Every structure is written in structure tokens, then in C-alpha cells.
C-alpha positions in Angstrom: 2.4 -143.3 78.2 -1.0 -142.9 76.4 0.2 -139.7 74.7 3.3 -141.5 73.5 1.3 -144.2 71.8 -1.0 -141.6 70.2 2.0 -139.6 69.1 3.7 -142.7 67.6 0.6 -143.4 65.5 0.4 -139.7 64.5 4.0 -139.8 63.3 3.3 -142.9 61.3 0.4 -141.2 59.5 2.3 -137.9 59.1 5.2 -139.8 57.5 2.9 -141.6 55.1 1.1 -138.4 54.3 4.3 -136.4 53.6 5.8 -139.3 51.5 2.6 -139.6 49.5 2.5 -135.9 48.8 6.1 -135.7 47.8 6.5 -139.0 45.9 3.2 -140.7 45.2 4.5 -143.0 42.5 7.3 -144.2 44.9 4.9 -144.8 47.7 2.5 -147.0 45.7 5.3 -148.8 43.7 5.9 -150.8 46.9 2.7 -152.7 46.0 3.7 -153.2 42.3 1.5 -150.4 41.1 2.6 -147.8 38.6 1.2 -144.3 38.4 1.7 -143.1 34.8 -1.0 -140.4 34.9 -1.5 -137.2 36.8 -4.9 -138.4 37.8 -3.4 -141.5 39.5 -0.8 -139.4 41.3 -3.5 -137.0 42.4 -5.5 -139.9 43.9 -2.5 -141.1 45.9 -1.7 -137.6 47.1 -5.3 -137.1 48.2 -6.0 -140.5 49.8 -2.6 -141.4 51.3 -1.2 -137.8 51.6 -4.2 -135.6 52.6 -5.9 -138.3 54.6 -2.7 -139.3 56.4 -1.9 -135.7 57.4 -5.5 -135.1 58.5 -5.3 -138.2 60.7 -2.0 -137.1 62.1 -3.4 -133.7 62.9 -6.5 -135.3 64.6 -4.2 -137.5 66.7 -2.1 -134.5 67.7 -5.3 -132.7 68.8 -6.2 -135.8 70.8 -3.0 -135.4 72.8 -4.0 -132.0 73.9 -7.8 -132.0 74.1 -9.0 -134.6 76.5 -12.6 -134.0 75.5 -12.0 -135.0 72.0 -9.4 -137.7 72.7 -11.6 -140.8 73.1 -13.6 -140.1 69.9 -10.5 -139.4 67.8 -8.6 -142.4 69.1 -11.5 -144.7 68.6 -12.2 -143.4 65.1 -8.5 -143.9 64.0 -8.4 -147.3 65.7 -11.5 -148.4 63.7 -10.0 -147.0 60.5 -6.8 -149.0 61.0 -8.8 -152.1 61.9 -10.8 -151.6 58.8 -7.7 -151.4 56.7 -6.4 -154.6 58.3 -9.7 -156.4 57.8 -9.7 -155.3 54.1 -6.3 -156.9 53.8 -7.5 -160.2 55.4 -10.5 -160.3 53.0 -8.2 -159.6 50.1 -5.8 -162.4 51.2 -8.8 -164.8 51.4 -9.5 -164.0 47.7 -6.0 -163.7 46.5 -2.9 -164.9 48.3 -0.1 -162.2 48.4 3.0 -163.1 46.6 5.3 -162.3 49.5 5.3 -161.1 53.2 6.2 -157.5 52.4 4.3 -155.3 51.8 0.9 -156.8 52.3 1.3 -159.0 55.3 3.7 -156.5 56.9 1.2 -153.7 56.6 -1.6 -155.9 57.9 0.4 -156.5 61.1 1.3 -152.8 61.4 -2.3 -151.7 61.0 -3.5 -154.3 63.5 -0.9 -153.5 66.1 -1.5 -149.7 65.8 -5.3 -150.3 66.1 -4.8 -152.4 69.2 -2.4 -149.9 70.7 -4.9 -147.1 70.2 -7.7 -149.1 71.7 -5.5 -150.0 74.7 -5.0 -146.3 75.5 -8.6 -145.2 75.0 
């Protein structure tokens, strides 16, 4: 069961990474952001794409290397919790205009962080 949870989170990050590399403007448009420049698209590809695929690879490694598993799982759980916390702080400063995408992704990040911590 632990490997299933880790694999599900890995697939989430891989999907985000692939989508960001293939269509950075579409990925970020969900948040009402446009990417009219190559530099902006490069940033989304790097942060959402490259980072997402690196996290997915690390989680895949965690499924097969017991010695690295706890460290990888804890690190990704903390990263997800940090993302969720950043959204909470942002919501305290500025209320989101609707549930999706901001609140939705807050819940996704919090649930995935909790799931990883539970299998650690």
C-alpha cells in the first residue's frame, strides 16, 4: 500500500511536469496568468516541468530503494506542505475569486502531503 501512495504522488508530479514542458501557457492559464514571452514559458517549463519530473523520478526511486525512501518521502511531503502553506498565507492576504484552482490545489497538496507522511 505504501508504494501505491508514493506511486500516485509520483504520477501527479510526472503529469504536471509533462504538461508544463509541453504546454506551459496552458498550464498556468488556469490561474489567470498569461505567458506572452519565451522567458515566461521557460520559467514555467523549468519550475513546473523540470521540478515536477525530478520529484516524480525521486519518488520512483523511493519505491525501489528502501534506504532512500524515508528521506525522499519526507522531503516531498514537506515541499507539498510548504506549497499548501503558501496558499494559506496568500488567502489571508487576498481572498481567491473562486474555489478552483486555488482552494482545490491547496486541498490536493495538503492531502498528498498527509498521505506521504502517513506512509513514511
